[in-house]
LORO-588529 format. One record per residue (C-alpha): x negated, y, z; residue in three letters. Coordinates in steps of 0.001 Angstrom, whole numbers, padded with zeros to 6 digits, always signed. Layout:
XYZALA/...
//
This chain:
+000203-000038+000250MET/-003077+002182+000876PHE/-004567+001404-002433SER/-001000+002204-004400ILE/-000458+005714-002431GLU/-004460+006877-003148VAL/-004113+005961-006565TYR/-000850+008057-007238LYS/-002954+010975-005488ASN/-005565+010421-007891GLN/-003134+010790-010979ASN/-001644+013965-009606MET/-004815+015497-008820PHE/-006198+014547-012416ARG/-003236+015926-014430LYS/-002888+019577-012343LEU/-006578+020197-012675VAL/-006595+019215-016479SER/-003334+021043-017058ASN/-004187+024460-015123LEU/-006077+026200-017864PRO/-003091+026108-020500TYR/-000633+026491-017664SER/-001585+028729-014743PRO/+001918+028232-012534ALA/+000704+025079-011933LEU/-001679+026874-008749VAL/+001776+027120-006719GLY/+002044+023138-007281GLN/-001549+022740-006492LEU/-000920+024734-002541GLY/+002244+022218-002665PHE/-000148+019700-003431TYR/-003079+020598-000737ALA/-000401+020769+001966LYS/+000570+016974+001384ARG/-002925+016219+001516LEU/-003510+017755+004822ARG/-000502+015635+006355LYS/-001944+012719+004440GLU/-005262+013381+006117GLU/-003598+014064+009706LEU/-002120+010609+009024THR/-005267+008909+008657ARG/-007153+010388+010718ARG/-004696+008618+013641LEU/-004660+005663+011541GLY/-008219+005946+012337LEU/-008173+006470+016098ILE/-005473+004558+017003PHE/-007112+001360+014819THR/-011032+001861+016730ALA/-008725+001851+020492LEU/-007028-001441+018807ALA/-010811-002895+018313LEU/-011471-001915+021725VAL/-008916-004023+023295VAL/-009713-007064+020792GLN/-013234-006720+021929SER/-012338-007448+025355PHE/-010581-010998+023860ALA/-013189-012004+022156VAL/-016212-011117+025342PHE/-014042-012193+027851GLN/-012155-014737+026367PRO/-008488-015869+028791PRO/-009045-019160+030878GLU/-006119-021636+031483ALA/-003818-020985+033996ALA/-004384-024658+035335ASN/-008162-024813+034214ALA/-009638-026514+038134ALA/-009036-029705+039625SER/-009723-030308+043223SER/-011597-033748+041508SER/-013950-031649+039585ASP/-018197-031920+039972PHE/-018123-028044+039111VAL/-014514-026284+039523LYS/-013251-024675+036431GLY/-016130-026064+034271GLY/-019570-024962+033751VAL/-020687-022415+030713SER/-024167-023599+030027SER/-026261-026437+031356MET/-028612-023711+033459ASN/-024996-022863+035059ASP/-024931-026669+036019PHE/-027930-027153+037062LEU/-027531-024040+039629ASN/-024628-026172+041098HIS/-026697-029203+040840TYR/-029551-027619+042812ASP/-027232-026224+045402ARG/-025616-029624+045785ASN/-022563-028028+045437SER/-019149-030593+046333ARG/-022554-033021+047117ASN/-023181-033723+043315ILE/-026886-033685+043344LYS/-026146-036686+046259ASP/-024475-038434+043198ILE/-027056-038234+040507PHE/-029265-039146+042931LYS/-027924-042055+043741SER/-027012-043562+040392LEU/-031210-042814+039570GLY/-030002-039821+037236ILE/-033020-037305+037472THR/-032623-033704+037470ARG/-035330-033614+034362ALA/-033092-036206+032479GLU/-029853-034006+033474ILE/-032142-030805+031752LYS/-033009-032687+028814ALA/-029156-033734+027695ALA/-028169-032154+024655LYS/-024794-030793+023441LYS/-022378-032959+021800SER/-018803-033825+021421SER/-017188-037354+023091ILE/-013796-038934+022810ASN/-011865-040802+025212SER/-011976-043811+023181ARG/-015426-043860+022039ASP/-016273-047398+023912GLY/-015524-047820+027677ASN/-016300-044141+028588VAL/-015571-043725+032141ARG/-015109-040698+033861SER/-016005-039181+037370TRP/-014714-037242+039907GLY/-014351-036873+043650LEU/-010459-037666+044347THR/-008628-040758+043299SER/-006444-040762+040421ARG/-005483-044367+039316PHE/-005499-047717+040517SER/-007715-050897+041367HIS/-006242-052932+038530ALA/-005790-049734+036090GLN/-009856-049804+035942GLY/-010579-047325+038850GLU/-013659-048094+041303ARG/-015078-046015+044245LYS/-018515-045065+044257HIS/-020532-044919+048200GLN/-023550-042686+048054TYR/-025444-041281+050889LYS/-024653-037495+051643GLN/-028274-035519+052287SER/-026485-034856+055863ASN/-026416-038702+056617GLY/-023014-039232+056190GLN/-021597-041708+053696THR/-019453-039968+050447GLY/-017347-041313+047862THR/-016918-040785+044033ALA/-014179-042282+041691TYR/-014897-043716+038515ASN/-012117-045070+035984ARG/-011908-044995+031833PRO/-011748-041701+030368LEU/-008902-043147+028050LYS/-006354-043031+031297LEU/-006455-038865+031047TRP/-004880-039194+027251ASP/-001141-038842+028576SER/+000196-037750+025456LYS/+001484-040361+022185PRO/-001455-038184+020222TYR/-004531-038467+022365THR/-003178-042182+023498LYS/-003498-043344+019455LYS/-006788-041015+018823HIS/-007805-040032+021965GLY/-009092-036539+023557SER/-012296-035220+022189THR/-014274-033209+025055TYR/-017307-031038+024616VAL/-020573-032739+026624ALA/-023899-032673+027139TRP/-024962-035811+026540VAL/-028271-037375+028022GLY/-030016-040844+028556HIS/-031620-041773+031906SER/-034591-044517+032202LYS/-032805-046264+035258LYS/-029022-045929+034682PHE/-028406-045614+030496GLY/-026417-043358+028614TRP/-024650-040782+030524PHE/-022739-037418+029600ALA/-021820-034479+031671ILE/-018503-032625+030390MET/-018328-028789+029978LYS/-014571-028097+031301ASN/-014892-029758+034575CYS/-019189-031265+035435GLY/-017756-034440+035897ASN/-019851-037116+034905LEU/-019641-039626+032049ILE/-021130-043063+032147THR/-020459-046254+029783LYS/-020834-048477+032918LYS/-020391-049378+036730ILE/-023263-048528+039087PRO/-023406-052653+040563GLU/-022793-053074+044134LYS/-026453-054509+045922PRO/-026150-057962+046685LYS/-026392-059353+049813PRO/-029949-061412+050145ILE/-031501-063274+052608ALA/-034346-065521+053098SER/-036762-067665+054841CYS/-040126-065907+054783THR/-042568-068247+056888SER/-042920-071386+059224LEU/-045885-071503+061117LEU/-047269-073815+064065ALA/-049597-073006+066708SER/-050830-075226+069154LYS/-050635-075245+073138ILE/-052422-077908+074079ASP/-053436-081609+072578ARG/-049191-082332+072206THR/-047624-079020+072587ARG/-047160-076987+069340PHE/-044989-073489+068974THR/-043047-073465+065672LEU/-042433-069785+064788THR/-039668-069013+061926ALA/-039775-065927+059936LYS/-036675-064515+058071SER/-035239-061225+055975SER/-032026-059703+054911VAL/-031019-057147+053071LYS/-027759-055712+051929ASN/-025817-056302+054692GLY/-027091-059926+054688ALA/-026686-061683+058376THR/-028663-064351+060252ILE/-026421-067134+062305GLY/-028925-069450+063121SER/-032693-071509+062442TYR/-032408-075660+062419THR/-035642-076997+062753PHE/-036833-080324+061836THR/-039778-082336+062569VAL/-040651-085438+061139LYS/-044131-088445+061629ASP/-046060-089465+059540SER/-043680-091895+058171ALA/-041368-089472+057233GLY/-039159-090335+060219LYS/-036976-087036+061914VAL/-038237-087363+065266VAL/-036477-083940+066446ASP/-034234-081449+065300THR/-033358-078135+067354LYS/-030740-075760+066097LYS/-030718-072303+067744ILE/-028219-069978+067254ASN/-029169-066280+067020THR/-029179-063367+064841ASN/-032946-062658+065400GLU/-035461-062271+062045ARG/-038006-064158+064440THR/-037491-067201+066518VAL/-039826-069471+068611SER/-039313-073334+068932TYR/-041887-075292+071160LYS/-042206-078345+070733TYR/-043804-081168+072690THR/-045126-084312+070315ALA/-044753-088567+071655PRO/-047843-089802+070324SER/-050779-089136+068463ASP/-050380-088362+064480GLY/-049771-086133+061878LYS/-046488-084406+061835TYR/-044526-082246+059333SER/-041796-079612+060547ALA/-039431-077412+058380SER/-036915-074926+058932VAL/-033691-073811+057389ILE/-031926-070557+058080VAL/-027884-070149+058448GLY/-027507-067038+056374THR/-024139-065033+055519SER/-025018-065785+051954VAL/-025947-069480+052663GLY/-028399-071680+053892ASN/-032069-070775+053065LYS/-035503-072580+053242GLY/-038210-073527+051028GLY/-041769-074943+050575PRO/-043209-071293+052639GLN/-040983-072689+055878CYS/-042407-076118+056074ALA/-046159-076874+058023THR/-048090-079866+058891THR/-049686-080147+062767PHE/-051731-082789+064037THR/-051668-084244+067662VAL/-055317-085613+067853ASP/-056033-088739+070208GLU/-056695-088902+073693LYS/-060160-089095+074882PRO/-061084-091682+077153THR/-062687-090415+080148PRO/-066393-091795+080703PRO/-066093-093653+083906PRO/-067009-091900+087191VAL/-068548-093199+090281THR/-066771-092306+092934PRO/-068498-090014+095717PRO/-068656-090963+098920VAL/-066336-088156+099628THR/-064029-086605+097554SER/-061018-084135+097362ALA/-058723-083741+093873THR/-055381-081669+092792CYS/-054105-084659+091239GLU/-050834-083522+089229SER/-048132-080505+089059LEU/-044676-080894+087923SER/-041192-079055+088015HIS/-037826-080103+087612GLN/-035290-077283+086452MET/-031762-076406+088649ILE/-029633-074811+086415GLY/-030913-072287+084213ARG/-032907-069813+086715THR/-033783-072482+089655ASN/-037024-074195+089621VAL/-038544-076849+091947SER/-042343-078409+092264PHE/-043640-081640+093173THR/-047656-081648+093652GLY/-049776-084077+094633SER/-053735-084648+095517ALA/-055666-087478+096348SER/-058962-087148+099085VAL/-061678-089667+100317GLU/-063448-089176+103474ALA/-061697-085510+103549ALA/-058655-083897+104813THR/-055592-081704+103306ILE/-054410-078501+104782SER/-052461-076640+102612LYS/-050150-076733+099152TYR/-050565-073204+097405THR/-048063-072159+093703ILE/-049064-069183+091514VAL/-046369-068424+089311ILE/-047301-066069+086088LYS/-045438-064688+083577ASP/-046771-064816+079885SER/-048017-061677+079752SER/-050345-062895+083208GLY/-049018-061004+086122LYS/-048039-062827+089089THR/-044642-062755+089718VAL/-044202-065528+092896LYS/-046392-067501+095524THR/-045107-070429+097434ILE/-047342-071943+100352SER/-046506-074886+102036VAL/-049057-076244+105394ASP/-049394-079855+104962SER/-051760-083059+105064ASN/-049783-084749+102895GLU/-051211-086618+099519THR/-047731-085414+097529GLU/-045730-082623+098569GLN/-042461-081331+097307ALA/-041664-077606+097402PHE/-038192-075950+097936ASP/-036849-074348+094561SER/-036865-070815+093780ILE/-035153-068628+091626ASN/-036423-066642+088381LEU/-033300-064662+086526GLU/-035945-063421+083722THR/-035882-065273+080618PRO/-039353-066374+079054GLY/-042539-068595+079347ASP/-044020-068918+082835TYR/-047066-070896+083973THR/-047096-072357+087710ALA/-050667-073278+089056THR/-051216-075483+092232LEU/-054196-074937+094183THR/-054934-077653+097259VAL/-056717-076396+100112THR/-058766-079139+101541THR/-061944-079820+104042SER/-063912-079913+101124LEU/-062529-076353+099641GLY/-059790-075345+096882GLU/-059101-078137+094580LYS/-057381-077140+091139SER/-057501-078309+087773GLY/-055743-078839+084463ASP/-053831-081348+085658ASN/-052279-078739+088221CYS/-051199-076355+085919ILE/-047325-076719+084439GLU/-045937-074465+081940LYS/-042005-073958+081816PHE/-039282-071349+080350THR/-036100-069915+081967ILE/-034012-070211+078675ALA/-031903-067211+077955LYS/-028155-067106+079609PRO/-025849-069259+077695ASP/-024460-067468+074132VAL/-021341-068150+072422CYS/-022108-070933+069543GLN/-020397-068194+066912TYR/-022438-065101+068047ASN/-025338-065336+070441PRO/-024980-061940+071539THR/-021587-062715+073479LEU/-021046-065346+076439SER/-019460-068618+076108PRO/-016406-067275+077759ASN/-016160-063609+076150ASP/-012811-063929+074558PRO/-014019-062571+071675ARG/-016274-066217+071276CYS/-013964-067426+068574GLN/-014406-069393+065325PRO/-013047-067814+061870CYS/-009853-069324+061103PRO/-011049-069811+057507ASP/-010852-073442+056925PRO/-013897-073109+054838SER/-016143-071718+057264ASN/-015442-073210+060658PRO/-018623-072358+062083ASN/-018710-068746+061706ILE/-018127-065964+064025TRP/-014036-064405+063805ILE/-016103-060786+063352GLU/-018493-062267+060647SER/-018893-060305+057321PRO/-018437-064282+055901ASP/-014967-064277+057911CYS/-013448-061080+056083LYS/-010274-059219+055976ALA/-008620-058738+052717GLU/-006114-055991+052542ILE/-003958-055783+049687VAL/-002217-052193+049104GLU/+000892-051665+047238SER/+003694-049249+046445LYS/+007331-049087+045160THR/+009525-045790+043967ALA/+013337-045602+044083ILE/+015630-042611+042373ASN/+017851-042431+045656LEU/+020498-039910+043230SER/+020380-042076+040254GLN/+021473-045460+041843GLY/+018596-046423+043544SER/+016989-047366+039927LYS/+013396-048207+039808LEU/+011760-044769+039873ALA/+009524-045357+037302ALA/+012118-046220+034602SER/+014326-043479+035364THR/+013325-039675+034243ILE/+013463-037545+037276ALA/+016028-034467+037153ARG/+015779-031430+039385SER/+016655-031933+043098SER/+016654-035963+042831ASP/+015349-037313+045745ARG/+012512-040649+045135ILE/+011759-042878+048177SER/+008030-044056+047995TYR/+007500-046965+049851SER/+003720-047828+050429VAL/+002759-051496+052098THR/-000149-052786+053175VAL/-001147-056627+053965LYS/-003492-058204+055452ASN/-004750-061726+053298THR/-007775-062521+055135GLY/-008896-064385+058131TYR/-010043-061315+060435ALA/-007537-058786+062471ALA/-009013-055191+060712ILE/-007825-051409+061260PRO/-006499-050485+058586VAL/-005982-046216+057827PRO/-003304-045498+055938LEU/-003535-042406+053719VAL/-001287-040868+050777GLU/-002519-038321+048231LYS/+000218-036367+046989LEU/-001549-033305+044676ASP/+000271-034838+041825ASP/+004170-035779+043280VAL/+003868-032298+044696LEU/+003514-031115+041609GLU/+006989-031265+040642TYR/+008403-031488+044655SER/+008628-031390+048202THR/+008295-033678+051258LEU/+011666-033888+052829VAL/+010916-036654+054822ASP/+007547-037873+056301ASN/+008606-041279+057819GLY/+006455-040636+060900GLY/+003283-039645+059225GLY/+001277-036231+059321GLU/+001513-034011+056268PHE/-002057-032119+055174ASN/-001049-029567+053175LYS/-004477-028494+052221GLU/-005181-032092+051328GLU/-002031-032832+049478GLN/-001931-035919+051921SER/+000372-037898+053870LEU/-001224-039875+056716THR/-000008-042095+059784TRP/-001558-043703+062574PRO/-004121-046215+061727THR/-003126-049806+062327VAL/-004682-052939+063519GLU/-003672-055797+060966LEU/-003721-059275+061993LYS/-004058-062311+059464PRO/-001125-062415+057430GLY/+000241-059239+059243GLU/+002155-056605+056861GLU/+003263-053177+057456GLN/+005401-050540+055525VAL/+005680-047023+055488ARG/+008256-044875+053498THR/+008646-041255+052438PHE/+011199-039120+050404THR/+010409-035868+048039VAL/+012867-034311+046436GLN/+012353-032659+043083LEU/+012155-029077+042906LEU/+015545-027209+041905SER/+013214-025430+038769THR/+011318-027812+037377ILE/+008160-025513+036528PRO/+006807-025067+033111ALA/+003088-025068+033836THR/+000836-026306+031281ASN/-001486-029009+031324THR/-004186-029065+033170GLY/-007664-028459+031519THR/-009947-030615+033584SER/-007070-032772+034687ASP/-004938-034465+031986GLY/-002311-035648+034378THR/-001848-031981+036127SER/+002007-030536+035316TYR/+001762-033327+032496ASP/+005878-034185+033050CYS/+004607-037133+035083ARG/+004553-037660+038783MET/+001916-039889+039194THR/+000586-042188+042489ASN/-001532-044090+043450THR/-001677-046786+046654PHE/-003312-050148+045124GLY/-001019-049653+042270ASN/-000427-046528+040063SER/+003455-045347+039713ILE/+004358-042845+037039ASP/+007585-041497+037373ILE/+008472-039243+033922PRO/+009876-035627+034957VAL/+012659-034082+032532ASP/+010587-030696+032230CYS/+012066-027880+030404PRO/+012119-027146+026748PRO/+010304-024687+026149GLU/+007060-026231+027883LYS/+007393-028967+025335THR/+007698-026559+022457ILE/+004556-024670+024005ILE/+002143-027129+023693GLU/+003026-029231+020829GLN/-000116-029728+019571PRO/-001217-027895+016465VAL/-003915-029477+014792ARG/-004154-027149+011668GLU/-005380-023901+012702LEU/-008535-022399+011372PRO/-010875-022297+013977LYS/-011926-018915+015041THR/-014790-017729+017489GLY/-016522-014158+017837PRO/-018191-014078+015038THR/-014836-014391+012801GLU/-013365-011852+014857ASN/-016344-009285+014415MET/-016181-009725+010794ILE/-012544-009271+010712PHE/-012662-005854+012714ALA/-015814-004855+010488ALA/-013692-005099+007542VAL/-010804-003440+009052LEU/-012365-000401+010219ILE/-014262+000203+007430THR/-011168+000019+005242VAL/-009222+002745+007611VAL/-012870+004803+007528THR/-012680+004727+003691TYR/-009005+006203+003059PHE/-009619+008790+006083TYR/-013030+010250+004305ALA/-011160+009931+000815ARG/-008227+011901+001863SER/-010710+015023+003326ARG/-012575+014704-000005GLN/-009554+015345-002044MET/-008351+018178+000523GLY/-012045+019606-000256LYS/-011822+019375-003868GLU/-008130+021313-004028VAL/-009517+024063-001663ARG/-012353+024541-003827LEU/-010320+024521-007188ILE/-008035+026949-005533ARG/-011019+029471-004205LYS/-012004+029466-008553ASN/-008878+030218-009740ILE/-008359+033256-007424HIS/-012099+034318-008178ALA/-010791+033843-012053GLY/-013759+031840-012299THR/-010571+028975-013931ILE/
//
């Protein structure tokens, strides 16, 4: 239109100027044309000003693009997303929301994150899994927990699930959703990506949970004297494995089992004292009973030899002599021990028997003496409470001096208190000294990790306002009441405390809680919590609560980072997930219809368009000014008589 108007003005101007020499009366029309050009110049000036103002407003949209009203989610690693890799690394270095701890637990280093390249990924590209800080889906749908150690020493939980679960619309369910992300590779963990719109991690595999490991590491035989040996076994455990017992087996040179000893303990080092019945070579082995099975091996086998007893040379008895012949002990119960000593004399007399008792460190713990002239003497029993190894030495006072010797040294042990056969840290009379009711593991403790409780979580929902139909198969309308029932059942063999927590953030986008069923609602975390229950094996408990849909269903746009937020569905997971369709306003459906063929424009295209527009408007304004100036010059020349 501008070009047509200018063309007309130019033609009129040419006719007036070309006819002036032949018709001076046209000067009046030239004056009229000059006034018209002044008005046109004013219009062009106003157009230029308003165009400039419009471009200033447009620049705000170019350099400060609008953000979605529902852009962030509580599950985001970085709320609202990141603008660049440096932006993400700033959050990583500050350990915002513990994201550094999460990456560290997976073995993904900062250098590997920094080296990631900007790209795009599709939710249907293989088995890609998205990570988040909150649970959204069920275990059956593929969601898994990942426990990691936080920098403050506590344990945190992150969740990973198939990325395609966020595809809620028919098109995305078929073709997938495309996300801008930085894609990298970790030497330890492999392929990974970081999403731009939420900072969440994307991986192609699930972290492997460390398997419990247990092993028997060694068995050593150390000699006490000619016939007595100490067998010392050592074991190791990792990743939650536990030790339950050690079983020692001793065989003679013919391979016949001559002794078996089982010690119930959870210690990693255990010693057993063995006295051989005769001379010869013996072999010993140990089997360690652990929570991951019995462990042995060649490293837990050894041999030892009992030498033949030397024949003492004949001794011509002296005319006078005194000898300490023997010392023996007898255990009376666990802590009481009595002794009997004997001596022999020739042409000499006995006046006293003295026993000195020392512990394993050599410290004297007891001394007992009896005045006697008999060749055999019994001592009253003494009580020693402290478990451990002891040595008693008998000294006989005679007319030829004090006499002792190897035959008058006796070793004995005060055993540890009787323990529960299922758990050596308990007494046999402890009420918890019970076997696991699992028939396949009758010899393990009821509270052993192998005697596990298996908690099964499940939930159902009915629409009370529509004839108590299953809510998942009924479209929920405004003001409908939905009743949820959450169930926990212990299908294992041990009792266990079970916390009951129900996350309602997605449900409460379209509803309000009208009956908490005895639970306590946390508005900040959008969760409903009941007191922890102690579930016995086979026991089941149910909690019920009710929500009511809002009287006006909001038309809020679907979330940017959380595709399930305001997606016209109420999704809730407790063991299994329940998706309840919501009757959203028509305008939400119309507005969010995907227009896939629109041209892609950005700051560059906007700036080119602005430059072209301001150039065109400026041209027409300048052209109007130029023509007005030419008319003024012509009129001046006419009045001067030069034309």
